[in-house]
C-alpha beads as a LAMMPS data file, in Angstrom:
LAMMPS data file: protein, C-alpha beads

445 atoms
444 bonds

1 atom types
1 bond types

-500.0 500.0 xlo xhi
-500.0 500.0 ylo yhi
-500.0 500.0 zlo zhi

Masses

1 110.0

Atoms # bond

1 1 1 -156.245 -336.583 -173.695
2 1 1 -155.257 -333.016 -174.279
3 1 1 -152.277 -331.502 -175.763
4 1 1 -148.836 -332.662 -175.217
5 1 1 -146.261 -330.161 -173.713
6 1 1 -142.985 -331.872 -172.946
7 1 1 -141.346 -328.708 -171.369
8 1 1 -142.310 -328.394 -167.864
9 1 1 -144.567 -325.364 -166.973
10 1 1 -142.721 -322.583 -165.117
11 1 1 -143.351 -322.802 -161.384
12 1 1 -146.138 -320.557 -160.056
13 1 1 -145.516 -318.207 -157.071
14 1 1 -146.055 -319.851 -153.524
15 1 1 -149.250 -317.654 -152.934
16 1 1 -150.724 -318.888 -156.166
17 1 1 -150.115 -322.547 -155.307
18 1 1 -151.471 -322.165 -151.825
19 1 1 -154.694 -320.709 -153.433
20 1 1 -154.979 -323.481 -155.922
21 1 1 -154.301 -326.285 -153.363
22 1 1 -156.936 -324.819 -151.099
23 1 1 -159.376 -324.806 -154.074
24 1 1 -158.779 -328.007 -155.794
25 1 1 -158.075 -330.308 -152.690
26 1 1 -161.615 -329.638 -151.184
27 1 1 -163.182 -330.409 -154.593
28 1 1 -161.236 -333.656 -154.919
29 1 1 -162.250 -334.758 -151.291
30 1 1 -165.908 -333.910 -152.202
31 1 1 -165.781 -335.927 -155.303
32 1 1 -164.228 -338.980 -153.491
33 1 1 -166.900 -338.679 -150.774
34 1 1 -169.626 -338.482 -153.312
35 1 1 -168.169 -341.658 -155.178
36 1 1 -168.112 -343.608 -151.871
37 1 1 -171.687 -342.517 -151.067
38 1 1 -172.999 -343.423 -154.677
39 1 1 -170.771 -346.521 -154.863
40 1 1 -173.060 -349.580 -155.924
41 1 1 -173.244 -352.059 -153.102
42 1 1 -176.002 -354.292 -154.288
43 1 1 -175.796 -354.533 -158.118
44 1 1 -178.898 -356.389 -159.238
45 1 1 -178.390 -358.790 -162.110
46 1 1 -180.635 -358.288 -165.198
47 1 1 -184.025 -360.156 -165.645
48 1 1 -182.974 -361.690 -168.819
49 1 1 -182.667 -365.254 -167.312
50 1 1 -179.842 -367.754 -167.591
51 1 1 -177.699 -367.131 -170.525
52 1 1 -176.710 -370.333 -172.651
53 1 1 -173.115 -371.457 -172.291
54 1 1 -170.665 -370.336 -174.915
55 1 1 -167.589 -372.429 -176.001
56 1 1 -164.908 -371.721 -178.443
57 1 1 -164.387 -373.850 -181.581
58 1 1 -162.586 -374.209 -184.868
59 1 1 -164.403 -374.781 -188.118
60 1 1 -163.037 -378.002 -190.006
61 1 1 -165.502 -378.433 -192.552
62 1 1 -168.346 -376.478 -194.459
63 1 1 -171.007 -378.164 -196.620
64 1 1 -173.686 -376.003 -198.485
65 1 1 -176.712 -377.278 -200.234
66 1 1 -179.874 -375.665 -201.751
67 1 1 -182.403 -374.745 -199.262
68 1 1 -185.608 -376.872 -199.277
69 1 1 -188.977 -375.183 -200.029
70 1 1 -191.170 -374.048 -197.071
71 1 1 -194.860 -373.358 -196.912
72 1 1 -194.046 -369.558 -196.741
73 1 1 -191.606 -369.901 -199.754
74 1 1 -192.834 -372.585 -202.205
75 1 1 -189.670 -372.010 -204.257
76 1 1 -186.262 -372.177 -202.869
77 1 1 -185.965 -370.597 -199.536
78 1 1 -183.347 -367.974 -198.704
79 1 1 -180.212 -369.370 -197.684
80 1 1 -177.477 -370.359 -197.085
81 1 1 -178.365 -373.817 -195.970
82 1 1 -176.146 -376.744 -195.099
83 1 1 -173.952 -378.025 -192.161
84 1 1 -170.849 -376.754 -190.579
85 1 1 -168.468 -379.180 -188.730
86 1 1 -166.784 -377.452 -185.704
87 1 1 -164.129 -378.900 -183.354
88 1 1 -165.135 -377.831 -179.795
89 1 1 -162.281 -376.525 -177.783
90 1 1 -164.053 -376.021 -174.449
91 1 1 -166.866 -377.356 -172.279
92 1 1 -167.975 -380.873 -171.782
93 1 1 -167.572 -381.797 -175.526
94 1 1 -163.967 -380.476 -175.645
95 1 1 -162.043 -382.134 -178.521
96 1 1 -165.012 -383.570 -180.422
97 1 1 -166.385 -382.730 -183.795
98 1 1 -170.039 -381.396 -183.726
99 1 1 -172.200 -380.321 -186.574
100 1 1 -174.255 -377.068 -186.648
101 1 1 -176.414 -375.439 -189.278
102 1 1 -174.861 -372.874 -191.517
103 1 1 -175.543 -369.488 -189.925
104 1 1 -178.435 -367.673 -191.772
105 1 1 -180.307 -364.462 -191.363
106 1 1 -179.404 -360.814 -190.852
107 1 1 -176.081 -360.279 -189.437
108 1 1 -175.306 -363.993 -189.516
109 1 1 -171.491 -364.657 -189.688
110 1 1 -169.950 -365.997 -192.798
111 1 1 -167.662 -368.940 -191.944
112 1 1 -165.035 -370.878 -193.567
113 1 1 -162.501 -373.775 -192.882
114 1 1 -160.132 -372.574 -190.118
115 1 1 -162.276 -369.876 -188.678
116 1 1 -162.300 -369.654 -184.905
117 1 1 -165.953 -369.244 -183.845
118 1 1 -168.053 -369.001 -180.703
119 1 1 -170.540 -371.756 -180.171
120 1 1 -173.700 -371.537 -178.124
121 1 1 -174.697 -374.541 -176.308
122 1 1 -178.527 -375.204 -176.534
123 1 1 -180.496 -377.741 -174.384
124 1 1 -183.242 -379.850 -175.833
125 1 1 -186.464 -379.209 -173.765
126 1 1 -187.814 -382.606 -174.792
127 1 1 -184.551 -384.447 -173.738
128 1 1 -182.351 -382.466 -171.202
129 1 1 -179.356 -384.819 -171.551
130 1 1 -179.154 -383.980 -175.285
131 1 1 -177.519 -380.773 -176.328
132 1 1 -176.968 -379.041 -179.674
133 1 1 -174.700 -376.105 -180.860
134 1 1 -175.098 -373.150 -183.024
135 1 1 -172.590 -370.590 -184.253
136 1 1 -172.968 -367.275 -182.712
137 1 1 -170.102 -365.178 -184.020
138 1 1 -166.458 -365.121 -184.718
139 1 1 -163.769 -365.047 -182.055
140 1 1 -162.345 -361.509 -181.982
141 1 1 -159.902 -361.926 -179.066
142 1 1 -156.605 -362.312 -181.001
143 1 1 -157.179 -359.451 -183.584
144 1 1 -158.192 -357.079 -180.744
145 1 1 -155.177 -357.907 -178.641
146 1 1 -152.799 -357.110 -181.590
147 1 1 -154.809 -353.949 -182.440
148 1 1 -154.513 -352.811 -178.750
149 1 1 -150.812 -353.853 -178.686
150 1 1 -150.109 -351.609 -181.886
151 1 1 -152.044 -348.915 -180.335
152 1 1 -150.037 -348.898 -177.009
153 1 1 -146.843 -349.377 -178.791
154 1 1 -147.473 -346.298 -181.090
155 1 1 -148.540 -344.019 -178.187
156 1 1 -145.387 -344.845 -176.071
157 1 1 -143.094 -344.648 -179.142
158 1 1 -144.326 -341.336 -179.996
159 1 1 -145.118 -339.870 -176.384
160 1 1 -142.487 -341.835 -174.338
161 1 1 -143.120 -341.220 -170.751
162 1 1 -146.151 -338.783 -171.542
163 1 1 -147.467 -341.558 -173.650
164 1 1 -147.193 -344.062 -171.055
165 1 1 -148.943 -341.734 -168.517
166 1 1 -151.615 -341.372 -171.052
167 1 1 -152.123 -345.063 -171.392
168 1 1 -152.335 -345.176 -167.441
169 1 1 -155.016 -342.519 -167.710
170 1 1 -156.970 -344.322 -170.148
171 1 1 -156.930 -347.541 -168.129
172 1 1 -158.035 -345.584 -165.014
173 1 1 -160.902 -344.111 -167.081
174 1 1 -162.168 -347.542 -168.078
175 1 1 -161.732 -348.809 -164.618
176 1 1 -164.001 -345.974 -163.216
177 1 1 -166.499 -346.434 -165.853
178 1 1 -166.780 -350.220 -165.321
179 1 1 -166.509 -350.222 -161.618
180 1 1 -168.433 -347.302 -160.690
181 1 1 -170.434 -345.567 -163.258
182 1 1 -171.951 -348.561 -165.088
183 1 1 -172.683 -350.689 -162.045
184 1 1 -174.061 -347.640 -160.141
185 1 1 -176.657 -346.861 -162.865
186 1 1 -177.596 -350.550 -163.195
187 1 1 -178.157 -350.711 -159.358
188 1 1 -180.886 -347.900 -159.790
189 1 1 -178.793 -344.946 -158.815
190 1 1 -179.219 -341.486 -160.137
191 1 1 -177.566 -341.408 -163.598
192 1 1 -176.973 -337.663 -163.498
193 1 1 -175.285 -337.646 -160.073
194 1 1 -173.344 -340.807 -160.861
195 1 1 -172.184 -339.344 -164.297
196 1 1 -171.045 -335.948 -162.828
197 1 1 -169.238 -337.763 -159.914
198 1 1 -167.596 -340.301 -162.269
199 1 1 -166.523 -337.656 -164.723
200 1 1 -165.061 -335.536 -162.027
201 1 1 -163.117 -338.462 -160.616
202 1 1 -161.862 -339.522 -164.213
203 1 1 -160.846 -335.806 -164.735
204 1 1 -158.830 -335.593 -161.443
205 1 1 -157.051 -338.957 -162.008
206 1 1 -156.296 -338.526 -165.755
207 1 1 -155.232 -334.928 -165.865
208 1 1 -152.885 -335.128 -162.950
209 1 1 -151.546 -338.449 -163.933
210 1 1 -151.030 -337.395 -167.614
211 1 1 -149.895 -333.840 -167.270
212 1 1 -148.385 -333.655 -163.598
213 1 1 -149.254 -331.900 -160.407
214 1 1 -148.840 -328.350 -161.547
215 1 1 -150.567 -325.043 -161.287
216 1 1 -151.211 -325.311 -165.209
217 1 1 -152.925 -328.726 -164.633
218 1 1 -154.986 -327.319 -161.630
219 1 1 -156.185 -324.538 -163.902
220 1 1 -157.299 -327.073 -166.547
221 1 1 -159.037 -329.118 -163.730
222 1 1 -161.060 -326.048 -162.517
223 1 1 -161.966 -325.140 -166.063
224 1 1 -163.089 -328.702 -166.873
225 1 1 -165.043 -329.089 -163.652
226 1 1 -166.876 -325.674 -164.082
227 1 1 -167.792 -326.653 -167.605
228 1 1 -168.963 -330.117 -166.689
229 1 1 -171.381 -328.520 -164.318
230 1 1 -172.556 -326.147 -166.765
231 1 1 -173.106 -328.969 -169.222
232 1 1 -175.209 -330.977 -166.827
233 1 1 -177.404 -327.924 -166.044
234 1 1 -177.850 -327.050 -169.759
235 1 1 -178.485 -330.785 -170.545
236 1 1 -181.264 -330.741 -167.919
237 1 1 -182.985 -327.783 -169.188
238 1 1 -182.525 -328.798 -172.792
239 1 1 -184.017 -332.175 -172.361
240 1 1 -186.919 -330.820 -170.057
241 1 1 -187.691 -328.188 -172.734
242 1 1 -187.697 -330.750 -175.510
243 1 1 -189.549 -333.418 -173.423
244 1 1 -187.139 -336.098 -174.209
245 1 1 -187.922 -339.366 -172.549
246 1 1 -184.666 -341.326 -173.151
247 1 1 -186.457 -343.919 -175.259
248 1 1 -184.852 -342.466 -178.463
249 1 1 -182.878 -345.455 -179.366
250 1 1 -183.455 -349.250 -179.691
251 1 1 -180.832 -349.952 -177.092
252 1 1 -182.622 -347.833 -174.569
253 1 1 -185.945 -349.679 -175.272
254 1 1 -184.256 -353.046 -174.894
255 1 1 -182.589 -351.935 -171.659
256 1 1 -185.966 -350.966 -170.186
257 1 1 -187.300 -354.467 -170.723
258 1 1 -184.438 -356.070 -168.702
259 1 1 -183.883 -353.402 -166.077
260 1 1 -187.091 -351.544 -165.381
261 1 1 -185.673 -349.385 -162.610
262 1 1 -183.236 -347.654 -164.871
263 1 1 -183.886 -343.757 -165.367
264 1 1 -183.517 -343.463 -169.120
265 1 1 -183.960 -339.750 -169.005
266 1 1 -181.100 -339.494 -166.673
267 1 1 -179.226 -341.983 -168.495
268 1 1 -179.454 -339.674 -171.455
269 1 1 -178.087 -336.858 -169.430
270 1 1 -175.188 -339.143 -168.201
271 1 1 -174.269 -339.982 -171.835
272 1 1 -174.104 -336.223 -172.743
273 1 1 -171.812 -335.344 -169.725
274 1 1 -169.487 -338.425 -170.143
275 1 1 -169.400 -337.830 -173.927
276 1 1 -168.334 -334.179 -173.272
277 1 1 -165.653 -334.965 -170.899
278 1 1 -162.940 -336.020 -173.448
279 1 1 -163.413 -332.927 -175.602
280 1 1 -163.469 -330.540 -172.495
281 1 1 -160.205 -332.075 -171.206
282 1 1 -158.598 -331.350 -174.471
283 1 1 -159.692 -327.834 -174.717
284 1 1 -159.053 -326.773 -171.285
285 1 1 -155.611 -328.304 -171.084
286 1 1 -154.669 -326.581 -174.351
287 1 1 -155.924 -323.102 -173.245
288 1 1 -154.067 -323.368 -169.862
289 1 1 -150.795 -324.496 -171.669
290 1 1 -151.316 -321.727 -174.351
291 1 1 -151.523 -318.904 -171.651
292 1 1 -148.394 -320.366 -169.835
293 1 1 -146.437 -320.532 -173.022
294 1 1 -147.373 -316.907 -174.077
295 1 1 -146.504 -315.735 -170.589
296 1 1 -143.088 -317.457 -170.717
297 1 1 -142.237 -316.368 -174.212
298 1 1 -143.166 -312.611 -173.561
299 1 1 -143.252 -311.837 -169.770
300 1 1 -144.295 -308.216 -170.676
301 1 1 -147.627 -309.230 -171.751
302 1 1 -150.386 -307.850 -169.428
303 1 1 -153.299 -310.093 -168.090
304 1 1 -155.562 -308.602 -170.603
305 1 1 -153.152 -309.308 -173.480
306 1 1 -152.638 -312.782 -172.396
307 1 1 -156.462 -313.341 -172.208
308 1 1 -157.051 -311.944 -175.525
309 1 1 -154.156 -313.746 -177.466
310 1 1 -155.068 -317.179 -175.860
311 1 1 -158.756 -316.576 -176.577
312 1 1 -157.821 -316.162 -180.271
313 1 1 -156.206 -319.739 -180.223
314 1 1 -159.249 -320.887 -178.479
315 1 1 -161.590 -319.764 -181.012
316 1 1 -159.647 -321.611 -183.827
317 1 1 -159.686 -324.795 -181.705
318 1 1 -163.334 -324.472 -180.991
319 1 1 -164.233 -323.944 -184.700
320 1 1 -162.557 -327.366 -185.495
321 1 1 -163.785 -329.140 -182.349
322 1 1 -167.427 -328.394 -182.939
323 1 1 -167.347 -330.068 -186.157
324 1 1 -165.607 -333.019 -184.553
325 1 1 -168.497 -333.325 -181.980
326 1 1 -171.172 -333.260 -184.555
327 1 1 -169.480 -335.965 -186.845
328 1 1 -168.721 -338.035 -183.865
329 1 1 -172.511 -338.189 -182.949
330 1 1 -173.458 -338.403 -186.589
331 1 1 -171.046 -341.443 -187.119
332 1 1 -172.356 -343.172 -183.977
333 1 1 -175.869 -342.692 -185.235
334 1 1 -175.396 -343.272 -188.992
335 1 1 -177.842 -346.324 -189.100
336 1 1 -180.435 -344.130 -187.603
337 1 1 -179.661 -341.368 -190.087
338 1 1 -180.022 -343.932 -192.930
339 1 1 -183.294 -345.113 -191.624
340 1 1 -184.694 -341.630 -191.313
341 1 1 -183.863 -340.989 -195.012
342 1 1 -186.403 -343.801 -195.846
343 1 1 -189.080 -342.081 -193.777
344 1 1 -191.916 -340.534 -195.742
345 1 1 -192.773 -337.928 -193.114
346 1 1 -191.942 -334.296 -193.808
347 1 1 -188.491 -332.987 -192.888
348 1 1 -189.760 -330.887 -190.031
349 1 1 -191.473 -333.824 -188.447
350 1 1 -188.208 -336.017 -188.840
351 1 1 -186.196 -333.224 -187.245
352 1 1 -188.415 -333.019 -184.205
353 1 1 -188.834 -336.643 -183.558
354 1 1 -187.315 -338.013 -180.487
355 1 1 -184.749 -340.010 -182.383
356 1 1 -183.165 -337.113 -184.190
357 1 1 -184.017 -334.468 -181.446
358 1 1 -182.065 -336.505 -179.021
359 1 1 -178.858 -336.259 -181.216
360 1 1 -179.440 -332.493 -181.792
361 1 1 -179.560 -331.942 -178.065
362 1 1 -176.456 -333.933 -177.408
363 1 1 -174.585 -332.008 -180.108
364 1 1 -175.756 -328.530 -178.970
365 1 1 -175.340 -329.056 -175.163
366 1 1 -171.901 -330.441 -175.678
367 1 1 -170.959 -327.516 -177.906
368 1 1 -172.240 -324.927 -175.447
369 1 1 -170.353 -326.477 -172.640
370 1 1 -167.192 -326.465 -174.861
371 1 1 -167.579 -322.880 -175.789
372 1 1 -167.857 -321.824 -172.009
373 1 1 -164.761 -323.784 -171.264
374 1 1 -162.641 -321.526 -173.318
375 1 1 -163.134 -318.070 -171.664
376 1 1 -163.331 -319.839 -168.110
377 1 1 -160.058 -321.664 -168.404
378 1 1 -158.292 -318.813 -170.172
379 1 1 -159.272 -316.301 -167.598
380 1 1 -158.159 -318.508 -164.745
381 1 1 -154.805 -319.300 -166.541
382 1 1 -154.135 -315.665 -167.193
383 1 1 -154.969 -314.818 -163.577
384 1 1 -152.500 -317.471 -162.266
385 1 1 -149.641 -316.454 -164.916
386 1 1 -149.794 -312.896 -163.770
387 1 1 -150.497 -313.252 -159.959
388 1 1 -146.894 -313.164 -158.961
389 1 1 -146.162 -309.849 -160.583
390 1 1 -145.521 -306.750 -158.480
391 1 1 -146.855 -303.204 -159.473
392 1 1 -143.571 -302.354 -161.244
393 1 1 -143.888 -305.506 -163.372
394 1 1 -147.248 -304.471 -164.870
395 1 1 -146.827 -303.314 -168.342
396 1 1 -150.115 -301.658 -168.158
397 1 1 -149.055 -299.433 -165.110
398 1 1 -148.345 -295.879 -165.801
399 1 1 -144.876 -294.929 -164.196
400 1 1 -144.932 -291.217 -165.244
401 1 1 -142.810 -289.338 -167.581
402 1 1 -139.352 -290.579 -168.282
403 1 1 -136.488 -288.313 -167.075
404 1 1 -135.122 -285.805 -169.705
405 1 1 -131.780 -286.955 -171.110
406 1 1 -128.727 -284.656 -170.942
407 1 1 -126.595 -285.480 -173.809
408 1 1 -124.116 -282.766 -173.392
409 1 1 -123.254 -283.544 -169.804
410 1 1 -122.844 -287.232 -170.717
411 1 1 -120.425 -286.189 -173.484
412 1 1 -118.367 -284.001 -171.217
413 1 1 -118.092 -286.840 -168.620
414 1 1 -117.059 -289.276 -171.209
415 1 1 -114.386 -287.001 -172.722
416 1 1 -113.078 -286.140 -169.211
417 1 1 -112.557 -289.811 -168.511
418 1 1 -110.928 -290.445 -171.897
419 1 1 -108.446 -287.664 -171.023
420 1 1 -107.631 -288.975 -167.614
421 1 1 -106.789 -292.360 -169.268
422 1 1 -104.185 -290.968 -171.891
423 1 1 -100.598 -291.694 -171.121
424 1 1 -99.744 -288.130 -170.276
425 1 1 -102.561 -288.067 -167.578
426 1 1 -104.948 -285.282 -167.100
427 1 1 -102.260 -282.550 -167.933
428 1 1 -102.198 -283.790 -171.588
429 1 1 -104.451 -281.317 -173.789
430 1 1 -107.648 -282.841 -174.510
431 1 1 -108.799 -283.146 -178.269
432 1 1 -111.036 -280.473 -179.665
433 1 1 -114.720 -280.831 -178.721
434 1 1 -117.481 -280.261 -180.967
435 1 1 -119.417 -277.139 -179.532
436 1 1 -122.598 -277.817 -177.559
437 1 1 -125.447 -276.132 -179.372
438 1 1 -127.487 -275.967 -175.977
439 1 1 -124.698 -273.993 -174.346
440 1 1 -123.471 -271.487 -177.135
441 1 1 -124.627 -270.226 -180.523
442 1 1 -120.951 -270.325 -181.757
443 1 1 -120.775 -272.625 -184.665
444 1 1 -116.765 -272.395 -185.023
445 1 1 -114.376 -274.949 -183.744

Bonds

1 1 1 2
2 1 2 3
3 1 3 4
4 1 4 5
5 1 5 6
6 1 6 7
7 1 7 8
8 1 8 9
9 1 9 10
10 1 10 11
11 1 11 12
12 1 12 13
13 1 13 14
14 1 14 15
15 1 15 16
16 1 16 17
17 1 17 18
18 1 18 19
19 1 19 20
20 1 20 21
21 1 21 22
22 1 22 23
23 1 23 24
24 1 24 25
25 1 25 26
26 1 26 27
27 1 27 28
28 1 28 29
29 1 29 30
30 1 30 31
31 1 31 32
32 1 32 33
33 1 33 34
34 1 34 35
35 1 35 36
36 1 36 37
37 1 37 38
38 1 38 39
39 1 39 40
40 1 40 41
41 1 41 42
42 1 42 43
43 1 43 44
44 1 44 45
45 1 45 46
46 1 46 47
47 1 47 48
48 1 48 49
49 1 49 50
50 1 50 51
51 1 51 52
52 1 52 53
53 1 53 54
54 1 54 55
55 1 55 56
56 1 56 57
57 1 57 58
58 1 58 59
59 1 59 60
60 1 60 61
61 1 61 62
62 1 62 63
63 1 63 64
64 1 64 65
65 1 65 66
66 1 66 67
67 1 67 68
68 1 68 69
69 1 69 70
70 1 70 71
71 1 71 72
72 1 72 73
73 1 73 74
74 1 74 75
75 1 75 76
76 1 76 77
77 1 77 78
78 1 78 79
79 1 79 80
80 1 80 81
81 1 81 82
82 1 82 83
83 1 83 84
84 1 84 85
85 1 85 86
86 1 86 87
87 1 87 88
88 1 88 89
89 1 89 90
90 1 90 91
91 1 91 92
92 1 92 93
93 1 93 94
94 1 94 95
95 1 95 96
96 1 96 97
97 1 97 98
98 1 98 99
99 1 99 100
100 1 100 101
101 1 101 102
102 1 102 103
103 1 103 104
104 1 104 105
105 1 105 106
106 1 106 107
107 1 107 108
108 1 108 109
109 1 109 110
110 1 110 111
111 1 111 112
112 1 112 113
113 1 113 114
114 1 114 115
115 1 115 116
116 1 116 117
117 1 117 118
118 1 118 119
119 1 119 120
120 1 120 121
121 1 121 122
122 1 122 123
123 1 123 124
124 1 124 125
125 1 125 126
126 1 126 127
127 1 127 128
128 1 128 129
129 1 129 130
130 1 130 131
131 1 131 132
132 1 132 133
133 1 133 134
134 1 134 135
135 1 135 136
136 1 136 137
137 1 137 138
138 1 138 139
139 1 139 140
140 1 140 141
141 1 141 142
142 1 142 143
143 1 143 144
144 1 144 145
145 1 145 146
146 1 146 147
147 1 147 148
148 1 148 149
149 1 149 150
150 1 150 151
151 1 151 152
152 1 152 153
153 1 153 154
154 1 154 155
155 1 155 156
156 1 156 157
157 1 157 158
158 1 158 159
159 1 159 160
160 1 160 161
161 1 161 162
162 1 162 163
163 1 163 164
164 1 164 165
165 1 165 166
166 1 166 167
167 1 167 168
168 1 168 169
169 1 169 170
170 1 170 171
171 1 171 172
172 1 172 173
173 1 173 174
174 1 174 175
175 1 175 176
176 1 176 177
177 1 177 178
178 1 178 179
179 1 179 180
180 1 180 181
181 1 181 182
182 1 182 183
183 1 183 184
184 1 184 185
185 1 185 186
186 1 186 187
187 1 187 188
188 1 188 189
189 1 189 190
190 1 190 191
191 1 191 192
192 1 192 193
193 1 193 194
194 1 194 195
195 1 195 196
196 1 196 197
197 1 197 198
198 1 198 199
199 1 199 200
200 1 200 201
201 1 201 202
202 1 202 203
203 1 203 204
204 1 204 205
205 1 205 206
206 1 206 207
207 1 207 208
208 1 208 209
209 1 209 210
210 1 210 211
211 1 211 212
212 1 212 213
213 1 213 214
214 1 214 215
215 1 215 216
216 1 216 217
217 1 217 218
218 1 218 219
219 1 219 220
220 1 220 221
221 1 221 222
222 1 222 223
223 1 223 224
224 1 224 225
225 1 225 226
226 1 226 227
227 1 227 228
228 1 228 229
229 1 229 230
230 1 230 231
231 1 231 232
232 1 232 233
233 1 233 234
234 1 234 235
235 1 235 236
236 1 236 237
237 1 237 238
238 1 238 239
239 1 239 240
240 1 240 241
241 1 241 242
242 1 242 243
243 1 243 244
244 1 244 245
245 1 245 246
246 1 246 247
247 1 247 248
248 1 248 249
249 1 249 250
250 1 250 251
251 1 251 252
252 1 252 253
253 1 253 254
254 1 254 255
255 1 255 256
256 1 256 257
257 1 257 258
258 1 258 259
259 1 259 260
260 1 260 261
261 1 261 262
262 1 262 263
263 1 263 264
264 1 264 265
265 1 265 266
266 1 266 267
267 1 267 268
268 1 268 269
269 1 269 270
270 1 270 271
271 1 271 272
272 1 272 273
273 1 273 274
274 1 274 275
275 1 275 276
276 1 276 277
277 1 277 278
278 1 278 279
279 1 279 280
280 1 280 281
281 1 281 282
282 1 282 283
283 1 283 284
284 1 284 285
285 1 285 286
286 1 286 287
287 1 287 288
288 1 288 289
289 1 289 290
290 1 290 291
291 1 291 292
292 1 292 293
293 1 293 294
294 1 294 295
295 1 295 296
296 1 296 297
297 1 297 298
298 1 298 299
299 1 299 300
300 1 300 301
301 1 301 302
302 1 302 303
303 1 303 304
304 1 304 305
305 1 305 306
306 1 306 307
307 1 307 308
308 1 308 309
309 1 309 310
310 1 310 311
311 1 311 312
312 1 312 313
313 1 313 314
314 1 314 315
315 1 315 316
316 1 316 317
317 1 317 318
318 1 318 319
319 1 319 320
320 1 320 321
321 1 321 322
322 1 322 323
323 1 323 324
324 1 324 325
325 1 325 326
326 1 326 327
327 1 327 328
328 1 328 329
329 1 329 330
330 1 330 331
331 1 331 332
332 1 332 333
333 1 333 334
334 1 334 335
335 1 335 336
336 1 336 337
337 1 337 338
338 1 338 339
339 1 339 340
340 1 340 341
341 1 341 342
342 1 342 343
343 1 343 344
344 1 344 345
345 1 345 346
346 1 346 347
347 1 347 348
348 1 348 349
349 1 349 350
350 1 350 351
351 1 351 352
352 1 352 353
353 1 353 354
354 1 354 355
355 1 355 356
356 1 356 357
357 1 357 358
358 1 358 359
359 1 359 360
360 1 360 361
361 1 361 362
362 1 362 363
363 1 363 364
364 1 364 365
365 1 365 366
366 1 366 367
367 1 367 368
368 1 368 369
369 1 369 370
370 1 370 371
371 1 371 372
372 1 372 373
373 1 373 374
374 1 374 375
375 1 375 376
376 1 376 377
377 1 377 378
378 1 378 379
379 1 379 380
380 1 380 381
381 1 381 382
382 1 382 383
383 1 383 384
384 1 384 385
385 1 385 386
386 1 386 387
387 1 387 388
388 1 388 389
389 1 389 390
390 1 390 391
391 1 391 392
392 1 392 393
393 1 393 394
394 1 394 395
395 1 395 396
396 1 396 397
397 1 397 398
398 1 398 399
399 1 399 400
400 1 400 401
401 1 401 402
402 1 402 403
403 1 403 404
404 1 404 405
405 1 405 406
406 1 406 407
407 1 407 408
408 1 408 409
409 1 409 410
410 1 410 411
411 1 411 412
412 1 412 413
413 1 413 414
414 1 414 415
415 1 415 416
416 1 416 417
417 1 417 418
418 1 418 419
419 1 419 420
420 1 420 421
421 1 421 422
422 1 422 423
423 1 423 424
424 1 424 425
425 1 425 426
426 1 426 427
427 1 427 428
428 1 428 429
429 1 429 430
430 1 430 431
431 1 431 432
432 1 432 433
433 1 433 434
434 1 434 435
435 1 435 436
436 1 436 437
437 1 437 438
438 1 438 439
439 1 439 440
440 1 440 441
441 1 441 442
442 1 442 443
443 1 443 444
444 1 444 445
């Protein structure tokens, strides 16, 4: 998260460090207190009823056959049809071979001999002692473990200690999301307050853990926190102005059936804030590091020059990041976009429907918060980078006219010193001197 800068940032003056500590520490304390107040204490389970037991198994045999006709389809019904023999590896029937129907229907897994699958144990209402099994999906544990191991190895091999710190920060982010944000919203808490508090907590932990406790990191923290608050305010105004309800996706509608107390409008705002955090961290860390590097490379740059130079870098960064945000939201909503292309309504009605308006609001609000992060963080970083300079160190300060040089006097003094250093001492005749045009108009030797 953020740019990698292996060379440690120059130490800030003691006065600047004291100001940053007096600013950042109270904000961190407020965040921790808010997290403790909002922490879920009585997380309520969903009202979906008891889930059927799931067990692992391995496919040992697959037999396919033509599907028999049905009243709905007088001809051959859609397949596939047949049976799958699976060796159960868990549960009361562990070690036994059971037969299940070949998975069929939209999204059904295609199985072959040797595949590791997940079995759902179903009870027969007529005979509670009898059970049957169905294949739910493939086991994905081993491929995911290898993929995560490769991911971690690549990060550590390239980033070394900084990469290891980034992995620790990633783990802390997931821990906060799974232990605080998700249970807090599921327990009926305010999604907006929980999202802002959780994002601030993630920001403090990840930035200081990854980039160290420095003035440069503190500037990035302040810039990120200010941009997060602005993103939350803009998101609230935008969703209110567009009358979004939060029921803009099938997942939200399904969630409302199982957990009726969840505020879907607040959940939409929470998603905007948490989704913006990762990009905001990258921009603020980069801007703070850019100002620090410019000030280190050229200490003669004034505060205004530092701000303008780093802002030019920020503009280039924003130009590419905006496209990243839009493509990220479009990729996550690709099935929805494909569904909208088959809609027969006019384009204006499609664009203003809640399904698509929700994605437009997400992209626009995240981009506005991102754009605000550049000048805010750059100004703070330029202020910190030039705070330790005295009046004489300011390149913009007018020190008055320079003293008028006296070339003839300097030459005379140099020649007298040369004459005194000759072997004969000062009595030795000095060599002829070129006449000084300022003292005489004589042009002869």
